[in-house]
C-alpha positions in Angstrom: 14.7 -109.6 1.4 16.4 -106.2 1.1 14.6 -103.0 0.0 16.4 -101.3 -2.9 17.6 -97.8 -2.3 15.6 -95.1 -4.1 17.7 -92.5 -6.1 17.4 -89.0 -4.5 18.2 -85.8 -6.4 21.1 -83.6 -5.4 20.6 -81.5 -2.3 21.7 -77.8 -2.5 23.0 -75.7 0.3 21.4 -72.3 0.7 24.6 -70.5 -0.2 25.1 -72.6 -3.3 21.6 -71.8 -4.4 22.1 -68.1 -3.7 25.3 -68.2 -5.8 23.5 -70.0 -8.6 20.7 -67.4 -8.6 23.3 -64.7 -8.6 25.1 -66.1 -11.6 21.9 -66.8 -13.5 20.6 -63.2 -12.9 24.0 -61.8 -14.0 23.9 -63.8 -17.2 20.3 -63.0 -17.9 20.5 -59.3 -17.1 24.2 -58.2 -17.6 23.3 -54.6 -18.4 20.0 -52.7 -19.0 18.5 -49.3 -18.6 15.8 -49.0 -15.9 13.7 -45.8 -15.2 12.1 -45.1 -11.8 11.8 -42.7 -8.9 14.6 -42.6 -6.3 13.4 -43.0 -2.7 15.0 -43.6 0.7 18.5 -42.5 -0.3 21.1 -43.5 2.3 24.8 -42.8 2.0 27.2 -44.9 4.0 30.5 -43.7 5.6 32.3 -45.8 3.0 30.9 -43.6 0.2 28.3 -46.1 -1.1 24.7 -45.0 -1.8 21.8 -47.3 -1.2 18.2 -46.4 -2.3 15.0 -47.8 -3.7 14.0 -47.4 -7.3 10.2 -47.4 -7.5 7.4 -47.1 -10.1 4.1 -45.4 -9.2 0.7 -45.8 -10.8 -2.5 -43.9 -10.3 -2.8 -42.0 -7.1 0.9 -42.3 -6.5 0.5 -46.0 -5.6 3.7 -48.0 -5.8 3.3 -50.7 -8.4 7.0 -51.8 -8.4 10.0 -51.4 -6.2 13.7 -52.6 -6.4 16.6 -52.0 -4.0 19.6 -50.3 -5.7 23.1 -49.5 -4.8 25.8 -47.3 -6.3 29.2 -48.4 -5.1 31.7 -45.8 -4.0 33.8 -45.5 -7.1 30.8 -45.2 -9.4 29.1 -42.9 -6.9 31.8 -40.3 -7.0 32.0 -40.4 -10.8 28.2 -40.2 -11.2 28.0 -37.3 -8.8 30.7 -35.4 -10.7 28.9 -35.9 -14.0 25.5 -34.8 -12.6 27.1 -31.7 -11.0 28.4 -30.6 -14.4 24.7 -30.6 -15.6 23.5 -28.7 -12.5 22.0 -31.8 -10.9 22.5 -34.1 -8.0 20.8 -37.2 -6.7 17.7 -36.2 -4.7 14.8 -37.8 -3.0 11.9 -38.2 -5.3 14.0 -37.6 -8.5 13.1 -39.5 -11.7 16.2 -41.4 -12.8 17.2 -43.5 -15.9 19.9 -45.9 -14.7 22.2 -48.3 -16.4 22.2 -51.3 -14.0 23.2 -54.9 -13.5 21.0 -57.3 -11.6 22.6 -58.8 -8.5 21.4 -61.2 -5.8 23.0 -60.8 -2.3 22.9 -64.2 -0.7 23.6 -63.3 3.0 20.4 -61.1 3.0 18.5 -63.0 0.4 18.0 -59.7 -1.4 17.8 -58.9 -5.1 19.3 -55.5 -5.9 20.3 -53.3 -8.9 23.9 -52.2 -9.1 23.8 -48.8 -10.8 26.7 -48.1 -13.2 25.5 -44.9 -14.9 22.7 -42.2 -14.5 21.5 -40.4 -17.6 21.4 -36.7 -16.7 19.5 -35.8 -19.9 16.6 -38.1 -18.9 16.3 -36.3 -15.5 16.4 -32.9 -17.2 13.7 -34.0 -19.6 11.5 -35.2 -16.8 11.9 -32.0 -14.9 11.1 -29.9 -18.0 8.1 -32.1 -18.8 6.7 -31.7 -15.3 7.5 -28.0 -15.4 5.7 -27.5 -18.7 2.6 -29.4 -17.4 2.5 -27.4 -14.3 2.8 -24.1 -16.2 -0.1 -25.1 -18.5 -2.3 -26.1 -15.5 -1.6 -22.8 -13.7 -2.3 -20.8 -16.9 -5.6 -22.7 -17.4 -6.6 -21.9 -13.8 -5.8 -18.2 -14.3 -3.1 -18.2 -11.6 -0.1 -17.0 -13.5 -0.8 -13.2 -12.8 -3.0 -13.5 -9.8 -0.4 -12.6 -7.1 1.3 -10.0 -9.3 -2.1 -8.2 -9.4 -2.0 -7.6 -5.6 -0.8 -4.2 -4.4 2.3 -4.1 -2.3 1.5 -1.7 0.6 3.6 1.4 1.1 5.6 1.2 3.2 5.8 -2.7 3.6 7.1 -2.9 7.1 5.3 -6.1 8.3 7.2 -8.8 6.5 6.6 -12.6 6.6 9.7 -14.8 6.0 9.8 -18.4 4.7 13.2 -20.1 4.6 15.3 -22.6 6.5 16.0 -21.4 10.0 19.7 -20.4 10.6 20.6 -20.6 6.9 22.8 -18.1 5.1 19.6 -16.9 3.3 17.9 -16.2 6.6 20.9 -14.2 7.9 21.4 -12.3 4.6 17.7 -11.2 4.5 17.4 -10.3 8.2 20.7 -8.3 8.0 19.6 -6.4 4.9 16.5 -5.2 6.7 18.2 -4.5 10.1 21.0 -2.5 8.6 18.5 -0.2 6.8 17.5 1.5 10.1 13.8 1.2 9.3 11.3 -0.4 11.7 10.7 -3.6 9.9 8.8 -6.3 11.8 9.6 -9.8 10.5 7.3 -12.8 11.2 9.4 -15.9 10.5 8.2 -19.5 9.7 10.7 -22.2 9.2 10.4 -24.4 6.1 12.7 -26.8 4.3 13.7 -25.3 0.9 14.7 -28.6 -0.8 13.9 -32.3 -0.6 10.6 -34.1 -0.2 9.4 -32.0 2.8 9.9 -28.7 1.0 6.6 -28.7 -0.9 4.5 -29.4 2.1 6.4 -27.0 4.5 6.7 -24.1 2.1 3.0 -24.3 1.2 2.0 -24.5 4.8 4.2 -21.6 5.8 2.6 -19.4 3.1 -0.9 -20.2 4.2 0.0 -19.4 7.9 1.6 -16.1 7.0 -1.2 -15.1 4.6 -3.6 -15.2 7.5 -1.3 -13.4 9.9 -1.9 -9.9 8.6 1.6 -9.2 7.1 2.1 -6.7 4.2 4.0 -9.3 2.1 5.8 -12.6 2.3 9.5 -13.2 1.3 10.4 -16.8 0.2 14.2 -17.1 0.0 17.0 -19.7 -0.2 20.7 -19.6 -0.9 20.8 -21.0 -4.5 21.8 -24.5 -5.6 21.6 -26.9 -8.5 18.6 -27.2 -10.7 17.5 -30.3 -8.8 18.0 -28.4 -5.5 15.4 -25.9 -6.8 13.0 -28.6 -8.2 10.6 -28.1 -5.3 9.9 -24.6 -6.5 8.8 -26.0 -9.8 6.1 -28.0 -8.1 2.5 -27.3 -8.6 1.8 -27.3 -4.8 4.2 -24.5 -4.0 3.2 -22.6 -7.2 -0.5 -22.6 -6.2 0.3 -21.6 -2.7 2.3 -18.6 -4.0 -0.4 -17.6 -6.6 -3.3 -17.9 -4.1 -1.5 -16.1 -1.2 -3.7 -13.1 -0.1 -0.6 -10.9 0.1 2.2 -10.2 -2.4 4.9 -12.9 -2.4 8.5 -11.9 -3.2 11.0 -14.7 -4.1 14.8 -14.7 -3.8 15.8 -18.3 -4.6 19.4 -17.8 -5.5 19.2 -18.7 -9.2 21.2 -16.9 -11.8 19.8 -18.1 -15.1 16.3 -19.7 -15.0 13.2 -18.6 -13.2 11.4 -21.3 -11.2 7.7 -21.6 -11.5 7.3 -20.1 -8.1 9.2 -17.0 -9.4 6.9 -16.9 -12.4 3.7 -16.7 -10.3 5.1 -14.5 -7.5 4.4 -10.8 -7.2 8.1 -9.9 -7.6 11.0 -12.3 -8.4 14.5 -11.3 -7.4 17.8 -13.3 -7.6 18.9 -13.5 -4.0 17.7 -13.0 -0.4 19.8 -9.8 -0.2 18.1 -8.4 -3.3 14.7 -9.1 -1.8 15.7 -7.2 1.3 17.1 -4.3 -0.8 13.9 -4.1 -2.7 11.8 -3.8 0.4 14.2 -1.2 1.9 14.0 0.8 -1.4 10.2 0.7 -1.2 10.2 2.1 2.4 12.9 4.7 1.4 10.7 5.9 -1.5 7.7 6.1 0.9 9.8 8.2 3.2 10.8 10.6 0.4 7.2 10.9 -0.7 6.2 11.7 2.9 8.8 14.4 3.2 7.7 15.9 -0.2 4.1 15.8 0.9 4.9 17.5 4.2 6.9 20.2 2.3 4.0 20.7 -0.1 1.4 20.9 2.7 3.5 23.4 4.5 3.8 25.5 1.3 0.1 25.4 0.7 -0.7 26.2 4.4 1.8 29.2 4.2 0.2 30.4 1.0 -3.3 30.2 2.5 -2.1 32.0 5.7 -0.7 34.8 3.6 -3.9 35.1 1.6 -5.9 35.2 4.9 -3.6 37.9 6.2 -4.2 39.9 3.1 -7.9 39.4 3.4 -7.8 40.5 7.0 -5.8 43.6 6.1 -8.3 44.5 3.4 -11.2 44.0 5.8 -9.4 46.1 8.4 -9.0 48.9 5.8 -12.7 48.7 5.0 -13.6 49.0 8.7 -11.2 51.9 9.1 -12.8 53.6 6.0 -16.2 53.1 7.6 -15.0 54.7 10.8 -13.7 57.7 8.8 -17.1 58.0 7.0 -18.9 57.8 10.4 -16.7 60.5 11.8 -17.3 62.6 8.7 -21.1 62.1 9.0 -20.9 63.1 12.7 -19.0 66.2 11.8 -21.5 67.1 9.1 -24.4 66.5 11.6 -22.8 68.9 14.1 -22.3 71.4 11.4 -25.9 71.1 10.3 -27.1 71.5 13.9 -24.9 74.5 14.5 -26.1 76.1 11.2 -29.7 75.3 12.0 -29.5 76.8 15.5 -27.7 80.0 14.2 -30.3 80.4 11.4 -33.1 80.0 14.0 -31.5 82.5 16.3 -31.0 85.0 13.4 -34.6 84.5 12.2 -35.9 84.9 15.7 -33.9 88.1 16.2 -35.1 89.5 12.9 -38.6 88.6 13.8 -38.4 90.3 17.1 -37.0 93.4 15.4 -39.8 93.4 12.9 -42.2 92.8 15.7 -40.9 95.8 17.6 -41.1 98.0 14.5 -44.5 96.7 13.8 -45.6 97.3 17.4 -44.4 100.8 17.1 -46.3 101.3 13.9 -49.5 99.6 14.9 -49.6 100.7 18.5 -52.3 103.2 17.6 -54.3 100.3 16.2 -54.9 99.1 19.6 -54.5 96.1 21.7 -56.3 93.8 19.3 -53.9 94.3 16.4 -51.0 93.8 18.8 -52.3 90.6 20.1 -52.9 89.3 16.6 -49.4 90.3 15.7 -47.9 88.5 18.7 -49.9 85.4 17.8 -48.5 85.6 14.3 -45.0 86.0 15.6 -45.4 83.1 17.9 -46.7 80.9 15.1 -43.8 81.9 12.8 -41.3 81.3 15.6 -42.7 77.9 16.2 -42.6 77.1 12.5 -38.9 78.1 12.4 -38.1 76.0 15.4 -40.0 73.1 14.1 -38.2 73.4 10.7 -34.9 73.5 12.5 -35.8 70.4 14.6 -36.9 68.6 11.4 -33.6 69.3 9.8 -31.9 68.1 13.0 -33.9 64.9 13.0 -33.1 64.3 9.3 -29.4 64.8 10.0 -29.6 62.4 13.0 -31.4 59.7 10.9 -28.8 60.1 8.2 -26.0 59.6 10.8 -27.8 56.6 12.3 -28.3 55.1 8.8 -24.6 55.5 8.0 -23.7 53.9 11.4 -25.9 51.0 10.7 -24.5 50.7 7.2 -21.0 50.6 8.5 -21.9 48.0 11.1 -23.7 45.9 8.5 -20.6 46.2 6.2 -18.3 44.8 8.9 -17.2 41.3 7.7 -17.6 39.8 11.2 -21.4 40.7 11.1 -21.7 39.2 7.6 -20.0 36.0 8.6 -22.0 35.9 11.9 -25.3 35.9 9.9 -24.3 32.6 8.3 -22.5 33.9 5.2 -19.1 32.5 4.3 -16.2 33.4 2.1 -15.5 30.5 -0.4 -12.1 30.0 -1.9 -10.3 27.5 -4.0 -7.3 25.5 -2.7 -5.1 28.2 -4.4 -6.8 30.9 -2.3 -8.9 32.5 -5.0 -12.3 33.8 -3.9 -15.2 32.0 -5.7 -17.8 34.4 -7.0 -19.2 32.4 -10.0 -20.1 28.7 -10.4 -18.0 28.5 -13.6 -14.9 29.1 -11.5 -15.0 25.5 -10.2 -15.5 22.0 -11.7 -16.6 18.7 -10.3 -14.1 17.2 -7.9 -12.5 20.5 -6.9 -11.8 21.0 -3.2 -13.1 24.3 -1.6 -12.4 26.1 1.7 -15.2 28.0 3.4 -14.3 30.8 5.9 -17.1 31.0 8.6 -17.5 33.2 11.6 -16.3 30.4 13.9 -13.5 28.9 11.7 -13.0 27.2 8.4 -14.6 24.2 6.6 -13.5 22.1 3.6 -15.8 20.6 0.9 -15.6 19.0 -2.5 -17.7 20.0 -5.6 -20.0 17.3 -6.9 -21.8 19.3 -9.6 -20.7 22.9 -10.4 
């Protein structure tokens, strides 16, 4: 008895099944628009571009991912079209692509073949994210925070954030070096485009903010709008706004301001312009210093002239005192001479009268003579005493004048703790109403000068 053969279905080869899948997908999805974020871009030597198109959910978790390719011919055409709109294909960029679905059998891989990229969609996504970031920064009060910081004068300690060895780096360093001023630059390398730019620029700003620099310059050499997309990110914007020192940007744009420019202390177009701005600040400080020095010299010269005039006046007063002292001495000598002559004359006259009286009273006897002599002695003593009194009075007057001259000497007045108070213009202050609160005063003491400021006149 023979066993009947059972009918078996057709057996497919792997390649035949792959081809069948490919054809089925091509018929089911001939062309459609797909939106997603471009990741892992990889260009081949042949001009093709391979990447992943992903969709992210909450917390940036990937919820869908498809491999994609742009063949060489389409790649060149798409690049040219994006360039006309100021864009180019970048890592992390949101794209809306016209695709066909293909299945590559040798790798068993499904992939999207990109035929077109919608530049308006990318611009719209960038503008939406930009608007959301600006609203968030404004709500947090960060739009004007960095602009409110004071840029030191002169700003010679400068932090620099850019790509090492780039044209922006050399343009900025050359601008400072050629000025001849003593700038000290602390450089921290950071990518200025691509996925790493946000993290590296924010980290560099934090590092330089803690390094004690006067300001930080963030510069790059320009590029397309998508090249500058990192500087529209919230992470970099917050790092700029929260920096503890003024941040100056020179990102090479000619038309639009990035969000980093909007929150920076000062936004300039190019790295060279940032360097020129810093050089101008230092030059202005130098001019101000020269003017201040000239002003201080003029004030000092004026005060020196006033002091010389005061000294000359004091010297004249001292000389006048000396003249008065010499006059008093001369008057004293004259009084002494006059008193002595008067005493001698009176004594001679008294002696003459005594002789005459003696002759007249001789007969009266020795008693009257003795009495007469006593009277003569008493009157002579009185005359001498009166002359001596006049002499003492004159001496006391001379001594008083001498003490008065000594007391009038400015040096003695200052030595007793007094001072001469003047305004900063050199005027002597005699009344409180001559000054007001906040005025600066100069006090001339015996041992030098002191300065003070009026709190309440």
